[in-house]
N, C-alpha and C positions, 0 to 999 in steps of 0.2 A: 442469790441474789442477782448475780450477774447473768444469770439464765433467765430471769424475768425481765431484766431490763432489755436483754436480746429481744425476747417474745413481744414486748411493747413497742417494739420501733414500728413505725409505719412503713408499708411498702407501697409505693405509688402503681408499680407494674409488677405482675408476677407472671413469668413465662414458664408455660408449660414445657417448652422444649429444654429450657436450662433446668428445669427439677429433674426431667427425664433423663437428662445427661449426668446429673449429679447421682442420680440413683443407679445409673450404670457404671458410674465409675467407681461408687461405693462396693459395687459387687465385683469389681476387678475385671469388668468385661471392656473391650474396645468399642468405644462409640462408632456407630455407622457412620463414616463419611459420606456426605451427599453433597459435595460441591459441585455447583452448576446442574445440578438435579430439580426436577419441578417436582414438588410432594404430590403424589398421586391423590391424596383427600383433599378435595375441594373447600372441606369445612375448615382444615387445617392452613390451608392458603389463606382463607378469608380472614381467619382468626390472626394470623401472621400479619397479614397486611392492615388489618384494623390497630394492632399494636403499633406497627410502623407509622399509621398515621397520627396515632396520639400522641407519639414522640415529637412529629413535626408540627402537630396544632400547639403543644406545650411549650415549643420552642429548644426542645432537648435536641433535635435533630434538624438540618437545613432541609428544605424542600427541594426537589429533583430540579427545578427549573432555577433557583437561585444557585444551585451547585453549578450547572452549566453555564451560567451567567456569571459566575465569579470566576470561572476558567477561561471564560471569552469565546464562548461558542455560539452565542445568540446575536444576531444582527436584527432579524423582525419576527415578530409572532404573529400568525394569522388566526384570527379567532379570539382574539382578546389576551393579553398577558396575564391578567389577574385570574380570569377563568382557566386558563390551561393551567395556572399554578395551583389552583384550588382542585382542578381534577387530577393531576398528578398525585395530589395528597392522597385524594378521597378513593380513587379507583386505580388498580393495576391495568392500565390501558395497554395496547400494542403499538409499536412504533415502527417505522420502517425506512430505510434509505435504498434508493434504486440507482443501479449501475448498468449502463448500456455497454456491451463488451464491444466496442470499437476497435480494440487493440488486444493483443495478447496478455496484457499486463495492466494492472491500476498503475498509476504514480503518486508520488507523495501528496499531489494535490487533491486526490480522493479521499486523504485519511481525515480531514477535516470532519465532514459529515458523519463517517464511519466512527470516529472517535466519540462524537456526542452519543450515538447509538450504542457503543459499547458500555458508556458511562450508564447509561439507561439499563443496559444488561445486568451489570455489577450491583445496580440497586434493585434488581427484581423485577422489571419491567419485562414483556414479551417483546422481543424484538426479532425484526426480519430483515435479512440482505436481499433485495429483489435483484435477480440476475435478468436483464432484458433480452433475453433470448429471442423474443417475439418482436419488440420494439425497435431493436436494432436493425432490423431489416427495413425499417422507416426511415430513421434518422431523426435526432432531437436537432432543431433549428436553433434553440435556444443559445445565445453569446456567439452565434456563427454569422459572419457575412457572406459567405457563401453556401451552396449546398454541398454535403458530404459526398466523396467519390464513392460510388457504387461498389462494394465488395462482393466476391464470388462466393457461392455457397459454402465451397470448401475453407475459405478464409474465416467465413462467420463462423462454422461450426469449431475451427481451431480454437478462434478467440473465446466462444462460449464454453468449451471444455477447459482452457486454460484460466478463465477468470474463475469459473467455478470450484477448480483446484485451490486457486490462490485465496477466495473467500473462505473456504474450509480451514485453511492453514491459519489464516488470519485469526478465525474464531478459537483455534485451537490454542493459538499462542495468547490471545486474551485470557483466555482461562487459565493459563499457565502464569500470566502476570498478575491475575487476580489472587492466585493463590501467594504468590511470591509477595505480593504487597499487602497481604493478610486482610482480605476483604472476607467478611462473614462468609463460612461455610454452609450455615444454617439457613441462609437466604434461598427461597425457590427461585429458580431461574429457568428461562426458557429461550430459545432461539432457532431459528430455523433460516434457511438457504431456499428461496422459491425462485421458480424461473415462469416469468409471464407468459412464455411460449405455450405453457400447460393449458392455460383457458383461453389465450388469443386464437389458438388454433381451432378451436371448438366455436369461436365466435362468427356466427354470419353476418354479413355486411348488412343484410336487413335489420336483425336484431340490434347492432349496433346504432344504427340510424334511428330506427324507430324508437328505441327507449332512451339511449344517451343523447343521441343528436337532437332530440326533441328539447333537450333541457340546456343545450349549449346556445348562446346568442352570438350571432355573426359580429355584431358590433364590438363586444368585447374582446372577440378572437381577433378582429382587424386593429383593435387598440394596443395590442401586444408590442413590447419593444421589440422582438425579435422579428415580427411581421414588418413593422413599420420601417427598420433599418434597411431591410431586403427590399422593400418596394420605392423607397425614397433613393436607394443607390442605383435603381435600374437592374439589379441582379434578379429579382423577381423571387417568387417562391413556388415550389411544386405544391399540388393540392395534397400530396402523401406527407410532406413535411407540415403543411397547414394543418393537417387532420391528426398530427403527432399528440396535441393533447387530450384528444377523445380517448385515445388507446391507453394514455398514462392515466386518464381518469378511470378509465373501466379498470384498470389494475388496482386502484385502490378501493373501487367498488367490489371488485372479488375479494379482496383481503378484509374489508370491513365486514361483508358478510358472512365469509367462512372464518377469519380467524379474529376479529375484533379488534382490526388495526383501525387507530383512529388518529395516530398522528403521523405526518410525513416529515422526514429532516432531509432538506438538502442544500446545495449551495445558493448563494444569493441571486444565481442567474435562474433558478427555479421558481422562483416568488410567484411568477404568474401562471406556471403550470400548477403549483399548489392550490391558489384560489381557485383557478378553474376545476381543479380534482373535488375541493370541498363543495363548491356549488353541485357538481355533477354526482356526488354521492348523496345528497340531501334529496336532489332530484330523483335519483333511483330508489331511494327510500320511500319515497311516495307513491311512486308508480308500484312498486312490489309490496307495499304495505308490510315493511320488514317488522314493524313493531304495531302493536294495537293502538288506537288512536293517535296515529302519526301527527295529525293537526295539532293536538294538544303537546306532542313532543317535539314540535320545531324548535322551540326555544330552550329545551332539556340539555344544560350543558352536558350532561353524562353520556348523552349519545350523539353528540356532534362531533366533527372532525375539525382538526386543527393542524396548524403549520407552522414549522421552524425553519428559518434559513440560518446559515453559519456566513459569516464576514467573509469577503474577498480579501485574502492573505496576501500582504506585501512585505517586504524586508524593509528595514530601517531605511535602507538607500532608494526605497521607490520601486525596487524591482518586483516582478510577479513571482510570488513563492513556488518552488517546485521545478524550477528550470535551472539548469546548468549548461551555461554558453548556448542558451536557447533550446536546449534539448530537455527532454521530460526525464525526471528521475524516478526510473521504475523502481516497482517494488519486488518483482519477480527476480529471485537470485540468479536465473540463467542469463537474464538480460543486465542486470547490473550487480556484480557480486558484492559479498558483504562487506568486505575490505573498502571498496569505493563508496558503497552506501555511508558506511561509517565515517569515511573523509569529507564526505558531502556535509553532513551535519556538524562535524567537526570545524569547519569551517564558517560556522554560523557566528555573526557578529555580537558583539557583547551587549548591544542594544536590543537584539533581538531574542536572547537566549532563554531568558526569564518567560517570555510570552510562549516560546515553543514547549518549554518544559510543562506550562500549564495546559497547552492543547494537545501534545503528542505523549505525554506520559501518563502513569496512572500514580504518579507520586503525591502524596498529600501535601496541600499548600503549605502547612508548617515545614515539611520537609526541604521544599524548594526554597523558602524564604531562608533556611538555616545554609542551604548549600550557596545560595546567591550571597550571604554574608562572607563564607568562605570564599568565594570566588573575588570578592572585591578586594580581599587582603593582598591577593597576588593573581590579577588577571592574566598574566602571562603564561599560566599552567593551565588554564582554559579547564578546570575543574567540571564546570557546569556543561560546558560542549560535549567533555567526555562522557558524562551520564546521561546527556541527551542522545548521543550516537549510539552508545549502547541500547539503550531502552528501545530506540525505534530500530535497530537492526533486530533486536529480540522479538520485536511485535511481528516485522515483516518476515525475518527468516528462522526466527527460534532463538533459544538461549545458547545452544552449542555454537551455532555461527556466530552470534555476537560476542561470545568469548573468544573465539578465534580471529575474529577481525580486531578485537582489543589487542590481543596479545600480538597479532602481527604489525599493529601500529608501532607499539612499545618496542618490537625488535626492530622495526624498520627504520625508526627515527630515534633509536635510543642513543645514538652518537651525534642528534642534530639532524638538521635537513640536508646538510652538505655530505654526509657519507650513508652508507647503507651497511648494514651488518652481513659480514661471510654467512655466519651462522645462520640466519634467516634464510639465505638462498638454500643452503645445503639440508636445511630441516625440510624445504619445500619439495626439493628434488628427492629427498629421500623415499617418497612414498611411492616413487617409480622403480626404485630399486629392493625395495622390501619385498622379498619372496613370500613373505609369511602373511601378508595383507590379504584379507578376502578377495576372493574373486568376484568381481563385479558382473553381474550378468547383462548380455550385450542388450541394448535398447531394441525393444520391437520396432517394426517400419513405422507404425503410427507414431511411436514416441519420438523416433528419429526426426520425423517430418515435421512434428511440433517443435522439437528443439532447433531445427534448423531454421524454422519460420520465425521463432523467437529472436534469435541470432540476427537474421536478415533485416529484422524489424527494428532492432535494437541499432544496428550498424547503419541502417540507412538515414541520412539527414532528411530525407522527405518520405518518413516511413508510410504516411497513408497512400503513398503510391504503389505499395506492394499489394498486389492482386492476385496473385497465383500462389501455387505450391511447388512452382520448380524453383528450389532455392539450393545453394550450397551448403552441404551438411558441415556444422562447424567442428574446429579442433576439440579433441578431448580436454576437459577440464579438471583440474584438482585446485579448488578454492582460486587462488591467483595465480595458477600456472595454466600456460597453452603450450600447445606444441607445433612446431613448424619444421618442414624439411630443409636439409641443408641446402637445396639448390636455390630457395629464396635469399641465401645469404650471398650476395655477389657485390663486386665492388660498385659503389656509387646506388646502392639498394635499399638504402635506410628509409627511404618513403615507403617502399614496397612494405617493408617489415612492419613499420609503425601501422599501417594500414591494416596488414594481416593480423596482427597483435591487437588490433581493435582501440588502438590510441588515436586513430584519425578515421573518418567516415570514408576517405577516399585517397589517393595518391596526390591528388591536388592538394587537399587539405594538408596532408603530411608534409609536402613540400614548403607550403605557408608556415605551418608550425616550425620547420627547420630554419626558414629564412627569418622568421622573428626570434630566434634562440629561445624557442619554447620546447624543446625536446632534447632528452637527456640519456646518456647511456652510463652505466658502471664501468670503471676502468679495472680491469684486472690487475693484481698485485700492486695496487696503488696505496696500501693501507701505510701509515707511517711506522718507523720502527717502535715506536711507544706503543702503537696500537695497530698491529698488522691486519686486523680483522675487520677495520673500519673502511672500507672501499669507497673510493671518491667517486662523485657524479662528475661527469664532462658534458659539455653541450654538444650535441651532434652538428658537426659543420657540413654544410652543402659542398656538393663536389663528387665528381665519378670516382675519384681515387679514395675517397673514405669506404673503408671496406668494413661490415659488422663483423666478419669473421675475427679481426683483430681485438674485438670487445669479449670474446667467449670466456666467461669464467668458468674454471675447471673443464674446459674444452666441450661443454655441453650446454651453457646457459648465457642467454643475454638478460640484463634488468634494465628495461628502458622506462622511463618516465616522462610524462606530459605535463606541462605545468609545474605547480608546486606540490603536488601531492598524488597524482594518479600515477600508481605505479603498476608495472606488468612485467611479470617474470616469465620468460620464453624457453621453453626445453627444445633444444635442437637436435634432431635425429636424422639419419640417414633417410635418401628419398625410398629405398626398399622398407624400412622400418615404417615410413610414415604411411606408405600404400598398404603394408601388413596389417597395420593397425586400423585400416579403414577411415582413414582421416582425408580432410581437404581442408581448404582456407581460401579467403580471397586472393585472387592472383596466381594461384597455385598452377593452374593450366597454362597461363602465359610464360610463367618463369618454367615450366616443362618445355615449350616450345622454343624459348629462347635458349635453353642450355643445349637441345638438340641441334639448333641451327649453328651454334657455337662449335660444336663437336663436328658437323658436317665440314665447316669452313676448314676445321685445323685438319 
């Protein structure tokens, strides 16, 4: 009887993949895991999408656009909100986010449109990260009051290579986070990283102006905010920058025609470019007769293009998100280590943390609500900030680095912010003494140049002025440890040490930091009798008599701090060992000359 009752129960949906998996399990076989893979069978993909669309239509599942809106990703929708919502339900369209590699790293401000793209990827849409290897040679004028400084070909090449690697790493980490947060492994997913240089290099000026230029109206281009601001300021605009929307529009046309990309996602400053691109793709469709009866399909929402812009993000205090003391917060671990990235998000204000959890993590909203209720019980523990910081470091640098950053924070501040654990320092230094550790192959010349360029860019307070490849090579780095030569440590040289350690962009800035009582150093053997391993921080005083050598812990390391939480461990070695390891650092040449002059006088 119970069997009959069971058989008579109605089933609204019957999933062939679930039945196939049940049969596989019954036979004792391991199901094939295909997370992040696209099913090669188009019929299966269509059936899968129809099942998904049915759930959305019936209200069993949220639509993609409502998911993005609920998490705060949507500012404006070009092409109609209701129409785009319908299309995202009915069709597995392609979407893209473009990034021009004007620097060797993305910064956290780039994450907002990319996160919207990653959410679409997790839900089964075809997604593209577009690298602007071609358009970066022109320069996007959007949001700028002056023209970009022209970069040399060597710098552009390094930027493209670095951003390409970073995008690949981000996609790998998105996949790992998708698995961690248990998004369906049976959803067909496909993503690409494309470089517009591939097709723009083959595009002739005649073809561009004949086909695309004939559809771009001068009045609309002159009416763009980026053009009006420059013209009204008297700065003017070069024809290359003025023509930038043509090339960006051609990118979309190329991906629309070859990859079926119908949606562009960008920051709020990209709305004008997106509108221009939508019109350009429609114009090119008519010229190339991409579909039969194009005239009849002009109003067909299934083949139209759409745009989505993300809001300009500011903190609760009104500051622009993604800046730390006016400097960009880089996502590249070689320009900003995992510990400092973790610390940046750990400082998130209580008024901002819930919004950032929705925007920059893949945590379900129900989990975020539960987390925030726990946070309100004792805000001093900053539980939500710790989860936010770990999730973002995991996205940017990977799970292993996120765990190390979390552990390093707990160790560094286990006794509060007034002390530093001696065990943390010795653990960090132990990797240099462990003879059983694997031998790391020396970097190739090209890798050394790229790493040096990144370090110089990150250290420069006027990073856009870096225009060549003759940079100082950086010190060796093991997470939050850098190496400096003993010669750098002279009486009165703390400003030089802070600069070389990366805690100040110049000696002048370091001197200002010291004068404002914002620089600190760990005092050796300063622990209390009750807790001798909790070493005390001391403010670095100005003056020629203050000697960094007096603050060496275990005769081999300095622990420095800038502000409340930016900590740097400095391994100190002899000059001969420093040179034998092939290292250099800012101010090294000057220190050598000063030391040589002192020996001659003596």
